[in-house]
C-alpha positions as CSV (number, residue, x, y, z in Angstrom):
1,X,-0.3,0.1,0.3
2,X,1.1,3.2,-0.6
3,X,0.8,6.6,1.8
4,X,-2.0,9.0,0.4
5,X,-0.4,11.8,1.5
6,X,2.1,14.4,0.4
7,X,5.1,14.4,1.8
8,X,5.7,17.2,4.6
9,X,7.2,20.4,3.0
10,X,11.0,20.8,3.6
11,X,12.7,24.1,5.2
12,X,16.1,25.4,5.7
13,X,15.9,24.6,9.5
14,X,15.3,20.8,7.8
15,X,18.8,20.9,7.6
16,X,19.9,23.1,10.4
17,X,19.0,20.8,12.6
18,X,20.0,18.0,11.8
19,X,23.5,19.5,11.9
20,X,23.5,21.3,15.3
21,X,22.3,17.6,16.9
22,X,25.8,15.9,15.1
23,X,27.2,19.2,16.5
24,X,26.0,18.7,19.9
25,X,27.2,14.8,20.0
26,X,30.0,15.1,18.5
27,X,31.5,18.8,21.4
28,X,29.8,16.1,23.6
29,X,32.3,13.1,23.0
30,X,35.0,15.7,22.7
31,X,34.9,17.1,25.9
32,X,33.8,13.7,27.5
33,X,37.0,11.9,26.2
34,X,39.2,15.0,27.9
35,X,37.4,14.2,31.3
36,X,37.3,10.3,31.6
37,X,39.3,8.1,31.2
38,X,38.9,3.7,29.4
39,X,37.4,1.9,31.3
40,X,38.0,-2.2,31.1
41,X,35.3,-2.5,28.3
42,X,36.5,0.3,26.0
43,X,39.9,-0.8,26.8
44,X,39.3,-4.3,25.7
45,X,38.3,-2.6,23.0
46,X,41.3,-0.1,22.0
47,X,44.0,-3.8,22.7
48,X,42.0,-5.6,19.8
49,X,42.1,-2.2,17.0
50,X,45.8,-1.4,17.9
51,X,46.4,-4.8,16.9
52,X,48.8,-4.4,14.5
53,X,47.4,-7.8,13.0
54,X,44.7,-8.3,11.3
55,X,44.4,-11.4,11.6
56,X,45.3,-11.9,15.1
57,X,42.9,-9.6,16.0
58,X,40.2,-12.2,14.9
59,X,42.1,-14.9,17.1
60,X,41.9,-12.7,20.1
61,X,38.8,-11.6,19.0
62,X,37.8,-14.6,19.0
63,X,39.2,-15.9,23.2
64,X,37.0,-15.0,25.8
65,X,37.2,-11.8,27.1
66,X,34.9,-10.3,24.7
67,X,30.9,-11.7,23.3
68,X,30.4,-10.0,20.7
69,X,30.3,-10.5,16.6
70,X,32.7,-9.1,14.8
71,X,31.7,-5.9,12.6
72,X,32.3,-3.7,15.2
73,X,35.8,-5.0,15.2
74,X,36.9,-5.0,11.7
75,X,35.2,-1.6,11.2
76,X,36.9,-0.1,14.8
77,X,40.5,-1.8,13.4
78,X,40.7,0.2,9.6
79,X,39.4,3.3,12.1
80,X,42.1,2.2,13.6
81,X,44.4,2.5,11.0
82,X,43.3,6.3,9.9
83,X,43.0,7.7,13.5
84,X,44.5,6.5,16.1
85,X,43.9,4.7,19.4
86,X,43.5,7.8,21.8
87,X,40.9,8.0,23.5
88,X,39.3,10.7,21.8
89,X,39.8,9.5,18.3
90,X,37.9,5.2,18.9
91,X,35.3,6.9,21.1
92,X,34.9,9.0,18.1
93,X,34.2,6.8,16.1
94,X,30.9,5.6,18.6
95,X,29.9,9.6,18.5
96,X,29.7,9.1,14.6
97,X,28.1,5.9,14.7
98,X,25.4,8.3,17.1
99,X,25.2,11.0,14.6
100,X,23.6,8.4,11.6
101,X,21.6,7.6,14.2
102,X,20.4,10.9,14.7
103,X,20.4,12.4,11.5
104,X,19.0,9.2,10.1
105,X,16.1,8.4,12.9
106,X,15.9,12.5,12.0
107,X,15.3,11.5,8.2
108,X,12.6,8.5,8.6
109,X,10.5,11.1,11.5
110,X,10.2,13.4,8.9
111,X,8.7,11.6,6.0
112,X,6.1,11.0,8.0
113,X,5.2,14.0,10.7
114,X,5.7,17.5,10.3
115,X,8.6,19.5,11.3
116,X,7.9,20.6,14.7
117,X,7.4,16.1,15.9
118,X,10.3,15.2,14.4
119,X,11.8,17.9,16.5
120,X,10.5,16.6,19.4
121,X,11.1,13.4,19.0
122,X,14.5,12.8,17.4
123,X,15.8,15.9,20.2
124,X,13.9,14.3,22.8
125,X,14.8,10.9,22.1
126,X,18.4,11.7,22.2
127,X,19.7,14.2,24.7
128,X,17.1,13.6,27.1
129,X,18.5,10.0,27.0
130,X,21.2,9.4,29.6
131,X,22.1,5.9,28.2
132,X,22.8,7.8,24.6
133,X,24.6,10.7,25.9
134,X,26.7,8.4,27.7
135,X,27.8,5.6,25.3
136,X,28.1,8.7,22.9
137,X,31.7,8.5,23.7
138,X,32.2,5.2,24.7
139,X,34.9,2.9,22.3
140,X,32.3,0.5,22.3
141,X,29.4,-0.7,19.5
142,X,26.4,0.6,21.2
143,X,26.4,4.2,18.5
144,X,26.8,1.9,15.9
145,X,24.4,-0.9,16.5
146,X,22.4,2.6,17.2
147,X,23.0,2.9,14.1
148,X,22.7,-0.2,11.6
149,X,19.1,0.0,14.0
150,X,17.9,3.3,12.8
151,X,18.8,2.6,8.9
152,X,16.6,-0.6,9.4
153,X,13.4,1.8,11.0
154,X,14.2,3.7,7.6
155,X,14.2,1.0,5.2
156,X,11.3,-0.5,7.2
157,X,9.8,2.7,6.1
158,X,10.8,2.8,2.6
159,X,9.5,-0.4,1.6
160,X,6.2,-0.3,3.6
161,X,6.3,3.0,0.9
162,X,5.7,0.9,-1.6
163,X,3.1,-1.2,-3.4
164,X,5.7,-4.1,-4.8
165,X,9.4,-4.3,-3.0
166,X,12.5,-4.2,-5.6
167,X,15.3,-6.4,-5.6
168,X,17.6,-3.3,-5.2
169,X,15.5,-2.7,-1.7
170,X,15.3,-5.9,-0.4
171,X,19.3,-6.3,-1.1
172,X,19.8,-3.4,0.8
173,X,17.3,-4.7,3.6
174,X,18.8,-7.8,3.8
175,X,22.8,-6.0,4.6
176,X,21.2,-3.8,6.8
177,X,20.2,-6.7,9.2
178,X,23.5,-9.1,8.7
179,X,25.4,-5.7,9.9
180,X,22.8,-5.1,12.4
181,X,23.4,-9.1,13.8
182,X,26.4,-8.5,13.1
183,X,26.9,-5.7,15.1
184,X,25.4,-6.8,18.8
185,X,24.6,-10.4,20.4
186,X,20.7,-8.2,20.7
187,X,20.8,-8.0,17.5
188,X,19.3,-10.9,16.1
189,X,16.0,-9.6,18.5
190,X,16.0,-6.3,17.0
191,X,16.0,-7.3,13.7
192,X,13.3,-10.1,14.5
193,X,11.3,-7.5,16.1
194,X,12.3,-5.7,13.1
195,X,10.8,-8.1,10.4
196,X,7.7,-8.8,13.5
197,X,6.5,-5.4,12.6
198,X,6.0,-5.8,8.9
199,X,4.5,-9.5,9.5
200,X,1.6,-7.2,12.1
201,X,1.5,-4.4,9.5
202,X,1.0,-6.8,6.2
203,X,-1.6,-9.2,8.5
204,X,-2.9,-4.8,9.8
205,X,-3.2,-4.0,5.5
206,X,-3.9,-7.1,4.2
207,X,-1.1,-8.4,2.1
208,X,1.1,-11.3,2.0
209,X,5.4,-9.9,0.9
210,X,6.6,-13.3,1.4
211,X,10.2,-11.7,0.1
212,X,9.9,-8.7,2.1
213,X,10.0,-11.8,5.0
214,X,13.0,-14.1,3.6
215,X,15.5,-10.9,2.7
216,X,15.5,-10.4,6.7
217,X,15.9,-14.1,7.3
218,X,18.1,-14.7,5.0
219,X,20.8,-11.7,7.0
220,X,20.8,-14.1,9.6
221,X,22.5,-16.7,8.1
222,X,25.5,-14.6,8.1
223,X,26.1,-15.3,12.2
224,X,26.9,-19.1,10.8
225,X,30.5,-18.3,10.4
226,X,30.9,-17.3,13.6
227,X,29.0,-19.9,15.5
228,X,32.1,-22.1,16.7
229,X,33.4,-18.3,17.9
230,X,30.8,-17.4,19.9
231,X,29.6,-20.9,21.7
232,X,34.2,-20.3,22.7
233,X,33.0,-17.0,24.1
234,X,29.5,-17.9,25.8
235,X,31.7,-20.2,27.5
236,X,32.9,-16.5,29.9
237,X,29.9,-17.0,31.5
238,X,29.7,-20.2,33.1
239,X,29.4,-21.3,36.3
240,X,28.0,-17.5,36.4
241,X,28.1,-14.7,35.2
242,X,28.0,-10.8,36.2
243,X,24.6,-9.7,35.3
244,X,22.4,-9.4,38.0
245,X,18.8,-10.3,38.3
246,X,17.1,-7.4,37.0
247,X,14.1,-5.8,39.4
248,X,10.8,-4.3,37.7
249,X,12.3,-1.0,38.3
250,X,14.9,-1.7,35.9
251,X,12.7,-2.9,33.3
252,X,10.9,0.4,34.5
253,X,13.8,2.7,33.4
254,X,14.7,0.5,30.5
255,X,10.9,1.1,28.8
256,X,10.1,4.9,29.3
257,X,13.3,7.3,29.4
258,X,12.7,9.1,32.6
259,X,15.1,9.8,35.5
260,X,11.9,10.1,38.1
261,X,10.1,7.0,39.1
262,X,6.5,8.7,39.7
263,X,6.8,10.1,35.6
264,X,7.5,7.1,34.3
265,X,4.4,5.6,35.9
266,X,2.6,8.2,34.6
267,X,4.2,7.5,31.0
268,X,3.7,3.8,31.1
269,X,0.3,4.1,31.9
270,X,-0.3,6.0,29.4
271,X,2.2,3.7,26.6
272,X,-0.4,0.8,27.9
273,X,-4.0,2.8,27.8
274,X,-2.4,4.0,23.7
275,X,-1.2,0.3,23.0
276,X,-4.6,-0.7,24.0
277,X,-6.6,2.1,22.0
278,X,-4.2,1.4,19.3
279,X,-5.0,-2.5,19.6
280,X,-8.7,-2.0,19.8
281,X,-8.6,0.8,16.4
282,X,-6.8,-1.8,14.7
283,X,-9.1,-5.1,14.9
284,X,-12.0,-2.5,14.5
285,X,-10.8,-0.7,11.3
286,X,-8.9,-4.0,9.6
287,X,-11.5,-4.0,7.2
288,X,-11.9,0.0,6.4
289,X,-9.2,1.0,4.5
290,X,-7.3,4.7,5.6
291,X,-8.5,7.4,4.1
292,X,-6.8,10.6,3.1
293,X,-8.2,12.1,5.2
294,X,-7.5,10.5,8.6
295,X,-4.9,11.6,11.2
296,X,-2.8,9.0,10.5
297,X,-1.5,7.3,7.5
298,X,-1.2,4.2,6.5
299,X,3.3,4.6,6.8
300,X,2.5,6.4,10.2
301,X,0.7,3.1,11.5
302,X,3.5,0.8,10.2
303,X,6.0,2.6,12.5
304,X,3.9,3.1,15.8
305,X,3.9,-1.2,15.6
306,X,7.5,-1.4,14.8
307,X,7.7,1.2,17.8
308,X,5.6,-1.1,19.7
309,X,7.9,-4.2,18.6
310,X,10.7,-2.9,20.0
311,X,9.6,-2.4,22.8
312,X,8.7,-6.0,23.6
313,X,12.6,-6.5,23.2
314,X,13.0,-5.3,26.6
315,X,9.9,-7.2,28.3
316,X,10.9,-10.3,26.5
317,X,14.7,-10.4,28.3
318,X,12.9,-9.0,30.9
319,X,11.1,-12.0,31.3
320,X,14.3,-14.2,30.4
321,X,16.2,-13.1,32.6
322,X,13.9,-13.7,35.7
323,X,13.1,-17.6,34.7
324,X,16.3,-18.4,32.8
325,X,19.4,-15.9,32.4
326,X,19.6,-13.2,33.5
327,X,20.8,-10.9,30.6
328,X,18.9,-7.6,30.7
329,X,21.9,-5.0,30.9
330,X,20.2,-1.8,29.5
331,X,23.3,-0.8,27.2
332,X,22.6,-3.6,24.9
333,X,19.1,-2.8,24.6
334,X,19.8,1.0,23.1
335,X,18.0,0.7,20.0
336,X,14.9,0.6,21.7
337,X,15.2,4.4,22.1
338,X,14.1,4.8,18.7
339,X,10.9,3.5,19.9
340,X,10.7,7.0,22.1
341,X,11.3,9.2,18.7
342,X,8.8,7.2,16.9
343,X,6.0,7.7,20.0
344,X,7.1,10.9,21.0
345,X,7.0,12.2,17.0
346,X,3.9,10.9,17.2
347,X,2.0,12.5,20.3
348,X,3.6,15.6,20.4
349,X,1.6,15.9,16.4
350,X,-1.7,15.3,18.1
351,X,-0.4,17.6,21.1
352,X,-0.2,20.4,18.2
353,X,-2.6,19.9,16.3
354,X,-5.0,19.6,18.7
355,X,-3.6,23.2,20.8
356,X,-3.5,24.7,17.1
357,X,-7.8,23.7,16.9
358,X,-8.2,24.6,20.5
359,X,-6.2,28.0,20.9
360,X,-7.0,31.6,19.6
361,X,-5.6,32.1,16.2
362,X,-3.0,34.8,17.8
363,X,-1.8,33.0,20.3
364,X,-1.0,29.7,18.1
365,X,0.9,32.2,15.9
366,X,2.8,34.1,18.2
367,X,3.5,32.1,20.9
368,X,3.9,28.7,20.1
369,X,6.5,29.4,17.7
370,X,8.4,31.0,20.7
371,X,7.8,28.3,23.1
372,X,8.5,25.4,20.5
373,X,12.1,26.7,19.6
374,X,13.3,27.8,23.7
375,X,12.0,23.8,24.3
376,X,14.7,22.6,20.9
377,X,17.8,25.1,22.4
378,X,17.1,23.2,25.7
379,X,17.7,19.9,24.7
380,X,19.8,20.7,21.9
381,X,22.5,22.1,25.2
382,X,22.0,19.3,26.8
383,X,24.6,17.0,25.5
384,X,26.4,19.3,26.7
385,X,25.7,20.4,29.9
386,X,26.0,16.3,30.4
387,X,29.6,16.4,29.8
388,X,30.7,19.9,31.5
389,X,28.7,17.5,34.7
390,X,31.5,14.9,34.2
391,X,34.5,14.6,36.5
392,X,37.0,11.9,37.6
393,X,40.5,11.3,38.7
394,X,43.4,9.8,37.1
395,X,43.2,6.2,37.9
396,X,46.0,5.0,41.0
397,X,46.7,9.1,41.4
398,X,46.2,8.4,45.3
399,X,47.3,5.0,45.4
400,X,50.8,6.5,46.9
401,X,48.8,8.0,49.7
402,X,50.7,5.6,52.8
403,X,53.8,5.0,51.2
404,X,55.3,1.9,50.5
405,X,55.9,2.8,46.8
406,X,58.8,0.0,46.8
407,X,55.6,-2.7,47.4
408,X,53.6,-3.9,44.2
409,X,50.1,-3.4,44.6
410,X,47.6,-6.9,43.6
411,X,44.4,-5.0,42.7
412,X,41.0,-7.0,43.2
413,X,38.8,-6.3,40.9
414,X,39.9,-6.2,37.5
415,X,38.7,-2.6,36.3
416,X,41.0,-1.6,39.3
417,X,43.7,-3.4,37.4
418,X,43.5,-2.4,33.7
419,X,42.6,1.4,34.3
420,X,46.1,1.6,36.5
421,X,48.3,-0.5,34.2
422,X,47.1,1.1,31.2
423,X,47.7,5.0,32.4
424,X,50.1,4.7,35.6
425,X,53.8,5.9,35.3
426,X,54.6,3.3,37.5
427,X,52.8,0.4,36.0
428,X,55.5,-2.3,37.3
429,X,54.0,-1.6,40.4
430,X,50.2,-3.5,39.6
431,X,49.1,-6.8,39.6
432,X,46.6,-9.2,39.0
433,X,46.3,-12.9,40.9
434,X,43.8,-15.6,39.8
435,X,43.0,-18.0,41.5
436,X,40.0,-21.1,40.4
437,X,38.3,-22.1,43.0
438,X,38.5,-19.1,44.8
439,X,36.8,-17.7,41.9
440,X,34.4,-20.5,41.8
441,X,33.4,-20.1,45.5
442,X,29.9,-18.4,44.9
443,X,30.6,-15.7,48.0
444,X,32.8,-14.2,45.4
445,X,30.5,-12.8,43.8
446,X,28.3,-13.2,40.2
447,X,31.9,-11.9,38.1
448,X,34.3,-14.1,39.8
449,X,34.5,-17.0,37.4
450,X,33.6,-14.5,34.5
451,X,36.4,-12.2,35.2
452,X,39.3,-15.0,36.2
453,X,38.6,-16.4,32.1
454,X,38.4,-12.6,30.7
455,X,42.2,-12.5,32.4
456,X,43.6,-15.1,31.4
457,X,42.0,-14.7,28.0
458,X,43.6,-11.5,28.3
459,X,47.0,-12.7,28.6
460,X,46.5,-15.4,26.4
461,X,46.1,-13.0,23.6
462,X,48.5,-10.1,24.5
463,X,51.5,-11.7,26.7
464,X,53.7,-9.6,25.6
465,X,51.7,-6.0,27.2
466,X,51.1,-7.9,30.3
467,X,54.4,-10.2,30.8
468,X,54.1,-11.7,34.5
469,X,51.1,-9.2,35.9
470,X,48.6,-11.4,35.5
471,X,49.6,-14.6,37.0
472,X,48.8,-17.3,39.8
473,X,48.0,-16.2,43.4
474,X,50.5,-18.9,44.0
475,X,53.2,-17.8,41.7
476,X,52.7,-14.4,42.9
477,X,53.2,-15.2,46.4
478,X,56.6,-17.4,45.6
479,X,57.9,-14.2,44.6
480,X,56.9,-11.3,47.1
481,X,56.8,-11.8,51.0
482,X,55.3,-8.2,50.9
483,X,52.9,-6.3,49.2
484,X,50.0,-4.1,48.9
485,X,46.1,-4.6,48.6
486,X,43.6,-3.0,46.9
487,X,41.2,-4.3,48.3
488,X,37.1,-4.4,48.0
489,X,34.9,-3.7,51.7
490,X,35.1,-7.3,53.5
491,X,32.5,-10.1,53.1
492,X,29.2,-10.2,55.1
493,X,27.3,-13.1,55.4
494,X,23.7,-10.9,55.1
495,X,25.3,-9.8,51.2
496,X,24.3,-11.6,48.6
497,X,25.9,-12.5,46.0
498,X,24.3,-10.1,43.2
499,X,25.5,-7.2,45.7
500,X,29.2,-8.2,46.1
501,X,32.6,-8.6,44.0
502,X,35.0,-10.4,46.7
503,X,38.2,-11.9,45.9
504,X,37.8,-14.9,48.4
505,X,41.8,-15.6,47.5
506,X,42.0,-12.6,49.8
507,X,40.3,-14.6,53.0
508,X,41.4,-18.0,51.9
509,X,44.8,-17.6,50.9
510,X,46.6,-15.3,53.3
511,X,43.7,-14.0,56.5
512,X,43.5,-17.8,56.9
513,X,46.7,-18.3,56.2
514,X,48.9,-18.0,60.1
515,X,51.9,-17.4,57.8
516,X,50.8,-13.9,57.3
517,X,49.6,-10.7,58.8
518,X,47.5,-8.0,57.4
519,X,46.8,-3.9,57.9
520,X,44.3,-2.1,56.9
521,X,46.0,1.3,56.2
522,X,43.5,3.1,55.1
523,X,41.2,3.8,52.0
524,X,41.5,4.7,48.8
525,X,38.6,5.6,46.3
526,X,36.3,3.2,48.2
527,X,38.6,0.3,48.6
528,X,40.7,-1.1,51.6
529,X,44.4,-0.5,51.4
530,X,45.9,-3.5,52.8
531,X,49.9,-4.1,54.0
532,X,49.9,-7.8,54.0
533,X,53.7,-9.0,55.0
534,X,55.1,-13.0,55.1
535,X,55.6,-13.4,59.5
536,X,59.1,-14.5,58.7
537,X,59.4,-11.6,56.6
538,X,58.0,-9.1,59.0
539,X,60.2,-10.2,61.3
540,X,62.9,-10.2,59.5
């Protein structure tokens, strides 16, 4: 079915607003990169894309310190060859993905809505959602993931505007969906959500387009070569992974882009009411043809079907996480923000049209532009305000606070080790010790086994980088009689594994061993700094 609506009139601001949006995202990324240091996930990206050998990068990628399809790392490796591997360079790669997603979303919405609903939908989603602002300046695959998903939404709209799907359009659709599933493990879920939206939409309009559905399914076959690598990577999460079981609050905050619990609940109620009305309208009008004078075009209805389909993915993951295996991580589901862009644009279009019909014409002509432009400017400065609000101290800058600069430092958490080892001018002092038996202990927390396998894989892939600084505990103790430990808070029986990351090796191998004595020197960045001495060495 072809939409009967005349495409919205394009004005100069249709270019200015996207240009300002791209500028705001890029400037925000630049400011954040000047204030924040790489964390462990970003440093894993750094290690892979800085690899001088593309073949070795792919071999290392297949090990157990990452668990994602290869497209981002392949493109990142090429990017690093051209622009280097600094914090700014790698984060700009992510920010460019966000910029593409923002512009493509603008284009998609503008094809279906007037100017101001498009402004509200695009800027309200990209500039008021913390998830987008955070990932805009992280050297991870989420900018690329959102970009390819936004292209999938645009192609969904393009295909639905044609009564007969061209082979070229289906090939483009297949390539886009292959990119979606090759960027993130959850890509197949969002690709499946688009496929479901195609099927539901076609059922609604009494059409059947098997070639369209097949173009999506065939794209999934690109994952077949990745399956052996995935199985090896997935073993890193056995017997348990770091992801905790999600609460209902986390689902609500994922579904609704709001920092207020009350506002989130209100929006959920509005969303549920809108969904019920939408389904009721679909059932009662499925045998009627959409007339040109109706407020919603066929393509607009199709986009709303897609939006609700996208919002089912976090709900599905939440149910799986509560019943089978925890998988619920908010950034994994960042494409859900595209659903809110569509719904916000739709709601804004209804509100603006209703306001025009109910308010005096003079008010609409004079006050509406002032209010809307003020709103747009407030949204445009949000990425800059977010970036300016951040602050982070140099990793390990306080580690010499209590002296003992000649002693090695063992970090209990892999993030502390990786950051300090990468940035500190005294990197030779830092060690991460491994003890598989202690890691398996449930009291070591959810991340115990996965942390062990991650660090073991990093040393295996890049021995020239880590040398003996990632080391078995027994080997470390045989070489060092006195050392410092940067430890998490001590274990308490009332704490559950989900709330705890604690190195059980410290209790089992050190504190319970009369050959060692431990003194707490003080706190550094919220963690205890311990002095560990072998009794014989302490007596000398």
